[in-house]
mmJSON file of the N, C-alpha and C atoms, coordinates in Angstrom:
{"data_MODEL":{"atom_site":{
"group_PDB":["ATOM","ATOM","ATOM","ATOM","ATOM","ATOM","ATOM","ATOM","ATOM","ATOM","ATOM","ATOM","ATOM","ATOM","ATOM","ATOM","ATOM","ATOM","ATOM","ATOM","ATOM","ATOM","ATOM","ATOM","ATOM","ATOM","ATOM","ATOM","ATOM","ATOM","ATOM","ATOM","ATOM","ATOM","ATOM","ATOM","ATOM","ATOM","ATOM","ATOM","ATOM","ATOM","ATOM","ATOM","ATOM","ATOM","ATOM","ATOM","ATOM","ATOM","ATOM","ATOM","ATOM","ATOM","ATOM","ATOM","ATOM","ATOM","ATOM","ATOM","ATOM","ATOM","ATOM","ATOM","ATOM","ATOM","ATOM","ATOM","ATOM","ATOM","ATOM","ATOM","ATOM","ATOM","ATOM","ATOM","ATOM","ATOM","ATOM","ATOM","ATOM","ATOM","ATOM","ATOM","ATOM","ATOM","ATOM","ATOM","ATOM","ATOM","ATOM","ATOM","ATOM","ATOM","ATOM","ATOM","ATOM","ATOM","ATOM","ATOM","ATOM","ATOM","ATOM","ATOM","ATOM","ATOM","ATOM","ATOM","ATOM","ATOM","ATOM","ATOM","ATOM","ATOM","ATOM","ATOM","ATOM","ATOM","ATOM","ATOM","ATOM","ATOM","ATOM","ATOM","ATOM","ATOM","ATOM","ATOM","ATOM","ATOM","ATOM","ATOM","ATOM","ATOM","ATOM","ATOM","ATOM","ATOM","ATOM","ATOM","ATOM","ATOM","ATOM","ATOM","ATOM","ATOM","ATOM","ATOM","ATOM","ATOM","ATOM","ATOM","ATOM","ATOM","ATOM","ATOM","ATOM","ATOM","ATOM","ATOM","ATOM","ATOM","ATOM","ATOM","ATOM","ATOM","ATOM","ATOM","ATOM","ATOM","ATOM","ATOM","ATOM","ATOM","ATOM","ATOM","ATOM","ATOM","ATOM","ATOM","ATOM","ATOM","ATOM","ATOM","ATOM","ATOM","ATOM","ATOM","ATOM","ATOM","ATOM","ATOM","ATOM","ATOM","ATOM","ATOM","ATOM","ATOM","ATOM","ATOM","ATOM","ATOM","ATOM","ATOM","ATOM","ATOM","ATOM","ATOM","ATOM","ATOM","ATOM","ATOM","ATOM"],
"id":[1,2,3,4,5,6,7,8,9,10,11,12,13,14,15,16,17,18,19,20,21,22,23,24,25,26,27,28,29,30,31,32,33,34,35,36,37,38,39,40,41,42,43,44,45,46,47,48,49,50,51,52,53,54,55,56,57,58,59,60,61,62,63,64,65,66,67,68,69,70,71,72,73,74,75,76,77,78,79,80,81,82,83,84,85,86,87,88,89,90,91,92,93,94,95,96,97,98,99,100,101,102,103,104,105,106,107,108,109,110,111,112,113,114,115,116,117,118,119,120,121,122,123,124,125,126,127,128,129,130,131,132,133,134,135,136,137,138,139,140,141,142,143,144,145,146,147,148,149,150,151,152,153,154,155,156,157,158,159,160,161,162,163,164,165,166,167,168,169,170,171,172,173,174,175,176,177,178,179,180,181,182,183,184,185,186,187,188,189,190,191,192,193,194,195,196,197,198,199,200,201,202,203,204,205,206,207,208,209,210,211,212,213],
"type_symbol":["N","C","C","N","C","C","N","C","C","N","C","C","N","C","C","N","C","C","N","C","C","N","C","C","N","C","C","N","C","C","N","C","C","N","C","C","N","C","C","N","C","C","N","C","C","N","C","C","N","C","C","N","C","C","N","C","C","N","C","C","N","C","C","N","C","C","N","C","C","N","C","C","N","C","C","N","C","C","N","C","C","N","C","C","N","C","C","N","C","C","N","C","C","N","C","C","N","C","C","N","C","C","N","C","C","N","C","C","N","C","C","N","C","C","N","C","C","N","C","C","N","C","C","N","C","C","N","C","C","N","C","C","N","C","C","N","C","C","N","C","C","N","C","C","N","C","C","N","C","C","N","C","C","N","C","C","N","C","C","N","C","C","N","C","C","N","C","C","N","C","C","N","C","C","N","C","C","N","C","C","N","C","C","N","C","C","N","C","C","N","C","C","N","C","C","N","C","C","N","C","C","N","C","C","N","C","C","N","C","C","N","C","C"],
"label_atom_id":["N","CA","C","N","CA","C","N","CA","C","N","CA","C","N","CA","C","N","CA","C","N","CA","C","N","CA","C","N","CA","C","N","CA","C","N","CA","C","N","CA","C","N","CA","C","N","CA","C","N","CA","C","N","CA","C","N","CA","C","N","CA","C","N","CA","C","N","CA","C","N","CA","C","N","CA","C","N","CA","C","N","CA","C","N","CA","C","N","CA","C","N","CA","C","N","CA","C","N","CA","C","N","CA","C","N","CA","C","N","CA","C","N","CA","C","N","CA","C","N","CA","C","N","CA","C","N","CA","C","N","CA","C","N","CA","C","N","CA","C","N","CA","C","N","CA","C","N","CA","C","N","CA","C","N","CA","C","N","CA","C","N","CA","C","N","CA","C","N","CA","C","N","CA","C","N","CA","C","N","CA","C","N","CA","C","N","CA","C","N","CA","C","N","CA","C","N","CA","C","N","CA","C","N","CA","C","N","CA","C","N","CA","C","N","CA","C","N","CA","C","N","CA","C","N","CA","C","N","CA","C","N","CA","C","N","CA","C","N","CA","C","N","CA","C","N","CA","C"],
"label_alt_id":[null,null,null,null,null,null,null,null,null,null,null,null,null,null,null,null,null,null,null,null,null,null,null,null,null,null,null,null,null,null,null,null,null,null,null,null,null,null,null,null,null,null,null,null,null,null,null,null,null,null,null,null,null,null,null,null,null,null,null,null,null,null,null,null,null,null,null,null,null,null,null,null,null,null,null,null,null,null,null,null,null,null,null,null,null,null,null,null,null,null,null,null,null,null,null,null,null,null,null,null,null,null,null,null,null,null,null,null,null,null,null,null,null,null,null,null,null,null,null,null,null,null,null,null,null,null,null,null,null,null,null,null,null,null,null,null,null,null,null,null,null,null,null,null,null,null,null,null,null,null,null,null,null,null,null,null,null,null,null,null,null,null,null,null,null,null,null,null,null,null,null,null,null,null,null,null,null,null,null,null,null,null,null,null,null,null,null,null,null,null,null,null,null,null,null,null,null,null,null,null,null,null,null,null,null,null,null,null,null,null,null,null,null],
"label_comp_id":["MET","MET","MET","ARG","ARG","ARG","ARG","ARG","ARG","GLU","GLU","GLU","GLY","GLY","GLY","GLU","GLU","GLU","LYS","LYS","LYS","MET","MET","MET","THR","THR","THR","HIS","HIS","HIS","VAL","VAL","VAL","ALA","ALA","ALA","VAL","VAL","VAL","LYS","LYS","LYS","ASN","ASN","ASN","GLY","GLY","GLY","ASN","ASN","ASN","LEU","LEU","LEU","ASP","ASP","ASP","GLY","GLY","GLY","ALA","ALA","ALA","LEU","LEU","LEU","ARG","ARG","ARG","LYS","LYS","LYS","PHE","PHE","PHE","LYS","LYS","LYS","GLN","GLN","GLN","LYS","LYS","LYS","VAL","VAL","VAL","ALA","ALA","ALA","ARG","ARG","ARG","ASP","ASP","ASP","GLY","GLY","GLY","ILE","ILE","ILE","PRO","PRO","PRO","SER","SER","SER","GLU","GLU","GLU","VAL","VAL","VAL","LYS","LYS","LYS","LYS","LYS","LYS","ARG","ARG","ARG","GLU","GLU","GLU","ALA","ALA","ALA","TYR","TYR","TYR","ASP","ASP","ASP","LYS","LYS","LYS","PRO","PRO","PRO","GLY","GLY","GLY","ILE","ILE","ILE","LYS","LYS","LYS","ARG","ARG","ARG","ARG","ARG","ARG","GLU","GLU","GLU","ALA","ALA","ALA","LYS","LYS","LYS","LYS","LYS","LYS","ALA","ALA","ALA","GLY","GLY","GLY","ILE","ILE","ILE","LYS","LYS","LYS","ASN","ASN","ASN","SER","SER","SER","ARG","ARG","ARG","LYS","LYS","LYS","ARG","ARG","ARG","GLU","GLU","GLU","LYS","LYS","LYS","ASN","ASN","ASN","ASN","ASN","ASN","ARG","ARG","ARG","ASP","ASP","ASP"],
"label_asym_id":["A","A","A","A","A","A","A","A","A","A","A","A","A","A","A","A","A","A","A","A","A","A","A","A","A","A","A","A","A","A","A","A","A","A","A","A","A","A","A","A","A","A","A","A","A","A","A","A","A","A","A","A","A","A","A","A","A","A","A","A","A","A","A","A","A","A","A","A","A","A","A","A","A","A","A","A","A","A","A","A","A","A","A","A","A","A","A","A","A","A","A","A","A","A","A","A","A","A","A","A","A","A","A","A","A","A","A","A","A","A","A","A","A","A","A","A","A","A","A","A","A","A","A","A","A","A","A","A","A","A","A","A","A","A","A","A","A","A","A","A","A","A","A","A","A","A","A","A","A","A","A","A","A","A","A","A","A","A","A","A","A","A","A","A","A","A","A","A","A","A","A","A","A","A","A","A","A","A","A","A","A","A","A","A","A","A","A","A","A","A","A","A","A","A","A","A","A","A","A","A","A","A","A","A","A","A","A","A","A","A","A","A","A"],
"label_entity_id":["1","1","1","1","1","1","1","1","1","1","1","1","1","1","1","1","1","1","1","1","1","1","1","1","1","1","1","1","1","1","1","1","1","1","1","1","1","1","1","1","1","1","1","1","1","1","1","1","1","1","1","1","1","1","1","1","1","1","1","1","1","1","1","1","1","1","1","1","1","1","1","1","1","1","1","1","1","1","1","1","1","1","1","1","1","1","1","1","1","1","1","1","1","1","1","1","1","1","1","1","1","1","1","1","1","1","1","1","1","1","1","1","1","1","1","1","1","1","1","1","1","1","1","1","1","1","1","1","1","1","1","1","1","1","1","1","1","1","1","1","1","1","1","1","1","1","1","1","1","1","1","1","1","1","1","1","1","1","1","1","1","1","1","1","1","1","1","1","1","1","1","1","1","1","1","1","1","1","1","1","1","1","1","1","1","1","1","1","1","1","1","1","1","1","1","1","1","1","1","1","1","1","1","1","1","1","1","1","1","1","1","1","1"],
"label_seq_id":[1,1,1,2,2,2,3,3,3,4,4,4,5,5,5,6,6,6,7,7,7,8,8,8,9,9,9,10,10,10,11,11,11,12,12,12,13,13,13,14,14,14,15,15,15,16,16,16,17,17,17,18,18,18,19,19,19,20,20,20,21,21,21,22,22,22,23,23,23,24,24,24,25,25,25,26,26,26,27,27,27,28,28,28,29,29,29,30,30,30,31,31,31,32,32,32,33,33,33,34,34,34,35,35,35,36,36,36,37,37,37,38,38,38,39,39,39,40,40,40,41,41,41,42,42,42,43,43,43,44,44,44,45,45,45,46,46,46,47,47,47,48,48,48,49,49,49,50,50,50,51,51,51,52,52,52,53,53,53,54,54,54,55,55,55,56,56,56,57,57,57,58,58,58,59,59,59,60,60,60,61,61,61,62,62,62,63,63,63,64,64,64,65,65,65,66,66,66,67,67,67,68,68,68,69,69,69,70,70,70,71,71,71],
"pdbx_PDB_ins_code":[null,null,null,null,null,null,null,null,null,null,null,null,null,null,null,null,null,null,null,null,null,null,null,null,null,null,null,null,null,null,null,null,null,null,null,null,null,null,null,null,null,null,null,null,null,null,null,null,null,null,null,null,null,null,null,null,null,null,null,null,null,null,null,null,null,null,null,null,null,null,null,null,null,null,null,null,null,null,null,null,null,null,null,null,null,null,null,null,null,null,null,null,null,null,null,null,null,null,null,null,null,null,null,null,null,null,null,null,null,null,null,null,null,null,null,null,null,null,null,null,null,null,null,null,null,null,null,null,null,null,null,null,null,null,null,null,null,null,null,null,null,null,null,null,null,null,null,null,null,null,null,null,null,null,null,null,null,null,null,null,null,null,null,null,null,null,null,null,null,null,null,null,null,null,null,null,null,null,null,null,null,null,null,null,null,null,null,null,null,null,null,null,null,null,null,null,null,null,null,null,null,null,null,null,null,null,null,null,null,null,null,null,null],
"Cartn_x":[84.963,85.314,84.136,82.986,81.817,81.308,80.846,80.241,78.772,78.212,76.799,75.943,75.006,74.129,74.583,75.836,76.325,75.964,75.613,75.245,76.218,76.354,77.21,76.453,77.186,76.585,76.077,74.823,74.213,73.769,73.907,73.441,72.776,71.591,70.875,71.312,71.55,71.895,70.593,70.274,69.018,69.293,68.538,68.636,70.057,70.808,72.153,73.156,72.813,73.681,74.703,75.789,76.818,77.602,77.842,78.59,77.841,76.544,75.735,75.714,75.61,75.607,76.947,78.042,79.365,79.519,79.01,79.074,78.296,77.089,76.281,76.969,77.594,78.298,79.438,80.214,81.334,80.842,79.707,79.15,78.724,78.057,77.604,78.785,79.82,81.007,81.687,81.806,82.443,81.621,80.287,79.41,79.53,79.786,79.951,81.306,82.228,83.532,84.513,84.29,85.164,86.56,86.712,88.079,88.931,88.337,89.114,89.467,88.565,88.835,89.984,90.0,91.074,92.403,92.396,93.617,94.142,93.219,93.605,94.233,93.784,94.266,95.451,95.938,97.053,98.315,98.585,99.815,99.511,100.335,100.172,100.693,99.907,100.346,100.555,101.668,101.938,100.923,100.657,99.678,100.026,101.312,101.715,101.403,101.559,101.265,99.762,98.975,97.51,97.073,97.666,97.316,97.702,98.878,99.36,98.427,98.03,97.127,95.761,95.269,93.974,94.039,95.152,95.314,95.358,96.081,96.142,94.762,94.015,92.672,91.764,91.899,91.098,91.412,92.68,93.089,92.55,92.672,92.189,90.677,89.933,88.483,88.072,88.791,88.437,88.707,89.792,90.074,89.005,88.569,87.535,86.218,85.857,84.645,84.749,85.933,86.163,86.024,86.55,86.473,85.024,84.221,82.814,81.978,82.389,81.604,81.905,82.944,83.315,82.267,81.613,80.664,79.606],
"Cartn_y":[94.46,95.292,95.519,94.934,95.1,96.52,96.994,98.314,98.18,99.252,99.224,98.963,98.068,97.752,96.532,96.135,94.956,93.722,92.67,91.435,90.34,89.388,88.242,87.264,86.463,85.48,84.303,83.933,82.821,81.765,80.507,79.39,78.393,77.939,76.958,75.551,74.709,73.31,72.518,71.911,71.175,69.676,68.961,67.502,67.032,67.836,67.447,67.418,68.045,68.039,69.169,68.881,69.891,70.216,69.207,69.444,70.406,70.218,71.106,72.52,72.632,73.948,74.647,73.894,74.473,74.965,74.19,74.583,75.881,75.964,77.181,78.379,78.143,79.221,79.754,78.85,79.266,80.038,79.622,80.322,81.73,81.856,83.178,84.109,83.58,84.385,84.835,83.923,84.272,85.323,85.196,86.149,87.542,87.608,88.893,89.529,88.776,89.326,89.373,88.603,88.637,88.109,86.97,86.478,87.47,88.11,89.065,90.297,90.696,91.843,91.519,90.319,89.911,89.88,89.327,89.255,90.659,91.576,92.944,93.651,93.334,94.018,93.321,92.222,91.503,92.338,93.097,93.882,95.251,96.219,97.569,97.645,98.264,98.521,100.012,100.359,101.769,102.312,103.597,104.181,103.942,103.974,103.746,102.331,101.388,99.994,99.814,100.474,100.407,100.955,102.084,102.685,101.76,101.163,100.251,99.045,98.467,97.309,97.691,98.887,99.34,99.548,100.087,100.305,98.97,97.991,96.652,96.027,96.149,95.567,96.247,97.558,98.277,97.833,97.661,97.199,95.804,94.944,93.564,93.541,94.34,94.38,94.954,95.976,96.564,95.579,94.817,93.791,92.71,92.351,91.325,91.815,93.08,93.652,93.737,94.138,94.252,92.891,91.874,90.516,90.045,90.357,89.948,90.728,91.948,92.783,92.493,91.71,91.416,90.55,89.701,88.745,89.384],
"Cartn_z":[116.688,115.551,114.613,114.946,114.077,114.153,113.035,112.998,113.347,113.798,114.169,112.933,113.069,111.946,111.157,111.303,110.593,111.401,110.7,111.371,110.98,111.874,111.593,110.7,109.97,109.086,109.92,109.69,110.403,109.411,109.81,108.998,109.937,109.562,110.381,109.988,110.995,110.757,110.765,109.633,109.51,109.549,110.37,110.498,110.835,111.563,111.957,110.817,109.692,108.508,108.641,109.322,109.564,108.296,107.449,106.206,105.288,105.171,104.332,104.885,106.216,106.847,106.643,106.752,106.542,105.102,104.15,102.743,102.51,103.092,102.948,103.592,104.759,105.439,104.576,104.004,103.15,101.933,101.359,100.205,100.592,101.748,102.196,102.459,103.109,103.423,102.134,101.161,99.895,99.151,99.214,98.525,99.131,100.45,101.127,100.84,100.25,99.895,101.045,102.061,103.241,102.944,102.237,101.975,101.181,100.18,99.394,100.221,101.122,101.992,102.952,103.493,104.401,103.651,102.443,101.643,101.329,101.031,100.697,101.89,103.097,104.293,104.963,104.388,105.004,105.081,104.044,104.009,103.407,103.75,103.234,101.81,100.941,99.574,99.405,98.82,98.572,97.57,97.61,96.686,95.217,94.875,93.487,93.028,93.929,93.596,93.421,94.271,94.131,92.78,92.382,91.08,89.941,90.043,89.002,88.856,89.998,89.967,89.41,89.779,89.267,87.758,87.278,85.839,85.106,85.666,85.066,84.991,86.079,86.117,85.092,84.939,83.952,82.536,82.242,80.908,80.658,81.662,81.529,81.288,82.049,81.892,80.54,80.08,78.782,77.651,77.765,76.749,76.765,77.964,78.106,77.475,77.748,77.162,75.646,75.162,73.723,73.049,73.705,73.164,73.077,74.098,74.115,73.109,72.783,71.856,70.396,70.124,68.734,68.044,68.81,68.241,67.453],
"occupancy":[1.0,1.0,1.0,1.0,1.0,1.0,1.0,1.0,1.0,1.0,1.0,1.0,1.0,1.0,1.0,1.0,1.0,1.0,1.0,1.0,1.0,1.0,1.0,1.0,1.0,1.0,1.0,1.0,1.0,1.0,1.0,1.0,1.0,1.0,1.0,1.0,1.0,1.0,1.0,1.0,1.0,1.0,1.0,1.0,1.0,1.0,1.0,1.0,1.0,1.0,1.0,1.0,1.0,1.0,1.0,1.0,1.0,1.0,1.0,1.0,1.0,1.0,1.0,1.0,1.0,1.0,1.0,1.0,1.0,1.0,1.0,1.0,1.0,1.0,1.0,1.0,1.0,1.0,1.0,1.0,1.0,1.0,1.0,1.0,1.0,1.0,1.0,1.0,1.0,1.0,1.0,1.0,1.0,1.0,1.0,1.0,1.0,1.0,1.0,1.0,1.0,1.0,1.0,1.0,1.0,1.0,1.0,1.0,1.0,1.0,1.0,1.0,1.0,1.0,1.0,1.0,1.0,1.0,1.0,1.0,1.0,1.0,1.0,1.0,1.0,1.0,1.0,1.0,1.0,1.0,1.0,1.0,1.0,1.0,1.0,1.0,1.0,1.0,1.0,1.0,1.0,1.0,1.0,1.0,1.0,1.0,1.0,1.0,1.0,1.0,1.0,1.0,1.0,1.0,1.0,1.0,1.0,1.0,1.0,1.0,1.0,1.0,1.0,1.0,1.0,1.0,1.0,1.0,1.0,1.0,1.0,1.0,1.0,1.0,1.0,1.0,1.0,1.0,1.0,1.0,1.0,1.0,1.0,1.0,1.0,1.0,1.0,1.0,1.0,1.0,1.0,1.0,1.0,1.0,1.0,1.0,1.0,1.0,1.0,1.0,1.0,1.0,1.0,1.0,1.0,1.0,1.0,1.0,1.0,1.0,1.0,1.0,1.0],
"B_iso_or_equiv":[0.0,0.0,0.0,0.0,0.0,0.0,0.0,0.0,0.0,0.0,0.0,0.0,0.0,0.0,0.0,0.0,0.0,0.0,0.0,0.0,0.0,0.0,0.0,0.0,0.0,0.0,0.0,0.0,0.0,0.0,0.0,0.0,0.0,0.0,0.0,0.0,0.0,0.0,0.0,0.0,0.0,0.0,0.0,0.0,0.0,0.0,0.0,0.0,0.0,0.0,0.0,0.0,0.0,0.0,0.0,0.0,0.0,0.0,0.0,0.0,0.0,0.0,0.0,0.0,0.0,0.0,0.0,0.0,0.0,0.0,0.0,0.0,0.0,0.0,0.0,0.0,0.0,0.0,0.0,0.0,0.0,0.0,0.0,0.0,0.0,0.0,0.0,0.0,0.0,0.0,0.0,0.0,0.0,0.0,0.0,0.0,0.0,0.0,0.0,0.0,0.0,0.0,0.0,0.0,0.0,0.0,0.0,0.0,0.0,0.0,0.0,0.0,0.0,0.0,0.0,0.0,0.0,0.0,0.0,0.0,0.0,0.0,0.0,0.0,0.0,0.0,0.0,0.0,0.0,0.0,0.0,0.0,0.0,0.0,0.0,0.0,0.0,0.0,0.0,0.0,0.0,0.0,0.0,0.0,0.0,0.0,0.0,0.0,0.0,0.0,0.0,0.0,0.0,0.0,0.0,0.0,0.0,0.0,0.0,0.0,0.0,0.0,0.0,0.0,0.0,0.0,0.0,0.0,0.0,0.0,0.0,0.0,0.0,0.0,0.0,0.0,0.0,0.0,0.0,0.0,0.0,0.0,0.0,0.0,0.0,0.0,0.0,0.0,0.0,0.0,0.0,0.0,0.0,0.0,0.0,0.0,0.0,0.0,0.0,0.0,0.0,0.0,0.0,0.0,0.0,0.0,0.0,0.0,0.0,0.0,0.0,0.0,0.0],
"pdbx_formal_charge":[null,null,null,null,null,null,null,null,null,null,null,null,null,null,null,null,null,null,null,null,null,null,null,null,null,null,null,null,null,null,null,null,null,null,null,null,null,null,null,null,null,null,null,null,null,null,null,null,null,null,null,null,null,null,null,null,null,null,null,null,null,null,null,null,null,null,null,null,null,null,null,null,null,null,null,null,null,null,null,null,null,null,null,null,null,null,null,null,null,null,null,null,null,null,null,null,null,null,null,null,null,null,null,null,null,null,null,null,null,null,null,null,null,null,null,null,null,null,null,null,null,null,null,null,null,null,null,null,null,null,null,null,null,null,null,null,null,null,null,null,null,null,null,null,null,null,null,null,null,null,null,null,null,null,null,null,null,null,null,null,null,null,null,null,null,null,null,null,null,null,null,null,null,null,null,null,null,null,null,null,null,null,null,null,null,null,null,null,null,null,null,null,null,null,null,null,null,null,null,null,null,null,null,null,null,null,null,null,null,null,null,null,null],
"auth_seq_id":[1,1,1,2,2,2,3,3,3,4,4,4,5,5,5,6,6,6,7,7,7,8,8,8,9,9,9,10,10,10,11,11,11,12,12,12,13,13,13,14,14,14,15,15,15,16,16,16,17,17,17,18,18,18,19,19,19,20,20,20,21,21,21,22,22,22,23,23,23,24,24,24,25,25,25,26,26,26,27,27,27,28,28,28,29,29,29,30,30,30,31,31,31,32,32,32,33,33,33,34,34,34,35,35,35,36,36,36,37,37,37,38,38,38,39,39,39,40,40,40,41,41,41,42,42,42,43,43,43,44,44,44,45,45,45,46,46,46,47,47,47,48,48,48,49,49,49,50,50,50,51,51,51,52,52,52,53,53,53,54,54,54,55,55,55,56,56,56,57,57,57,58,58,58,59,59,59,60,60,60,61,61,61,62,62,62,63,63,63,64,64,64,65,65,65,66,66,66,67,67,67,68,68,68,69,69,69,70,70,70,71,71,71],
"auth_comp_id":["MET","MET","MET","ARG","ARG","ARG","ARG","ARG","ARG","GLU","GLU","GLU","GLY","GLY","GLY","GLU","GLU","GLU","LYS","LYS","LYS","MET","MET","MET","THR","THR","THR","HIS","HIS","HIS","VAL","VAL","VAL","ALA","ALA","ALA","VAL","VAL","VAL","LYS","LYS","LYS","ASN","ASN","ASN","GLY","GLY","GLY","ASN","ASN","ASN","LEU","LEU","LEU","ASP","ASP","ASP","GLY","GLY","GLY","ALA","ALA","ALA","LEU","LEU","LEU","ARG","ARG","ARG","LYS","LYS","LYS","PHE","PHE","PHE","LYS","LYS","LYS","GLN","GLN","GLN","LYS","LYS","LYS","VAL","VAL","VAL","ALA","ALA","ALA","ARG","ARG","ARG","ASP","ASP","ASP","GLY","GLY","GLY","ILE","ILE","ILE","PRO","PRO","PRO","SER","SER","SER","GLU","GLU","GLU","VAL","VAL","VAL","LYS","LYS","LYS","LYS","LYS","LYS","ARG","ARG","ARG","GLU","GLU","GLU","ALA","ALA","ALA","TYR","TYR","TYR","ASP","ASP","ASP","LYS","LYS","LYS","PRO","PRO","PRO","GLY","GLY","GLY","ILE","ILE","ILE","LYS","LYS","LYS","ARG","ARG","ARG","ARG","ARG","ARG","GLU","GLU","GLU","ALA","ALA","ALA","LYS","LYS","LYS","LYS","LYS","LYS","ALA","ALA","ALA","GLY","GLY","GLY","ILE","ILE","ILE","LYS","LYS","LYS","ASN","ASN","ASN","SER","SER","SER","ARG","ARG","ARG","LYS","LYS","LYS","ARG","ARG","ARG","GLU","GLU","GLU","LYS","LYS","LYS","ASN","ASN","ASN","ASN","ASN","ASN","ARG","ARG","ARG","ASP","ASP","ASP"],
"auth_asym_id":["A","A","A","A","A","A","A","A","A","A","A","A","A","A","A","A","A","A","A","A","A","A","A","A","A","A","A","A","A","A","A","A","A","A","A","A","A","A","A","A","A","A","A","A","A","A","A","A","A","A","A","A","A","A","A","A","A","A","A","A","A","A","A","A","A","A","A","A","A","A","A","A","A","A","A","A","A","A","A","A","A","A","A","A","A","A","A","A","A","A","A","A","A","A","A","A","A","A","A","A","A","A","A","A","A","A","A","A","A","A","A","A","A","A","A","A","A","A","A","A","A","A","A","A","A","A","A","A","A","A","A","A","A","A","A","A","A","A","A","A","A","A","A","A","A","A","A","A","A","A","A","A","A","A","A","A","A","A","A","A","A","A","A","A","A","A","A","A","A","A","A","A","A","A","A","A","A","A","A","A","A","A","A","A","A","A","A","A","A","A","A","A","A","A","A","A","A","A","A","A","A","A","A","A","A","A","A","A","A","A","A","A","A"],
"auth_atom_id":["N","CA","C","N","CA","C","N","CA","C","N","CA","C","N","CA","C","N","CA","C","N","CA","C","N","CA","C","N","CA","C","N","CA","C","N","CA","C","N","CA","C","N","CA","C","N","CA","C","N","CA","C","N","CA","C","N","CA","C","N","CA","C","N","CA","C","N","CA","C","N","CA","C","N","CA","C","N","CA","C","N","CA","C","N","CA","C","N","CA","C","N","CA","C","N","CA","C","N","CA","C","N","CA","C","N","CA","C","N","CA","C","N","CA","C","N","CA","C","N","CA","C","N","CA","C","N","CA","C","N","CA","C","N","CA","C","N","CA","C","N","CA","C","N","CA","C","N","CA","C","N","CA","C","N","CA","C","N","CA","C","N","CA","C","N","CA","C","N","CA","C","N","CA","C","N","CA","C","N","CA","C","N","CA","C","N","CA","C","N","CA","C","N","CA","C","N","CA","C","N","CA","C","N","CA","C","N","CA","C","N","CA","C","N","CA","C","N","CA","C","N","CA","C","N","CA","C","N","CA","C","N","CA","C","N","CA","C","N","CA","C","N","CA","C","N","CA","C"],
"pdbx_PDB_model_num":[1,1,1,1,1,1,1,1,1,1,1,1,1,1,1,1,1,1,1,1,1,1,1,1,1,1,1,1,1,1,1,1,1,1,1,1,1,1,1,1,1,1,1,1,1,1,1,1,1,1,1,1,1,1,1,1,1,1,1,1,1,1,1,1,1,1,1,1,1,1,1,1,1,1,1,1,1,1,1,1,1,1,1,1,1,1,1,1,1,1,1,1,1,1,1,1,1,1,1,1,1,1,1,1,1,1,1,1,1,1,1,1,1,1,1,1,1,1,1,1,1,1,1,1,1,1,1,1,1,1,1,1,1,1,1,1,1,1,1,1,1,1,1,1,1,1,1,1,1,1,1,1,1,1,1,1,1,1,1,1,1,1,1,1,1,1,1,1,1,1,1,1,1,1,1,1,1,1,1,1,1,1,1,1,1,1,1,1,1,1,1,1,1,1,1,1,1,1,1,1,1,1,1,1,1,1,1,1,1,1,1,1,1]
}}}
């Protein structure tokens, strides 16, 4: 299912430290946004629900920005 040009995440295991390599792998995967993408694609959302969630997120972000600008 990979698209052309996309590469898989690689992590080198140094000195047999598998725990450290696993931690780095999880960090790289999280930074790429893979878990959130999987969660988003788990179920179909109707267009109205997507709009509602986007509006909620916009309101939340604007309140957060407003709060930070008060200082």
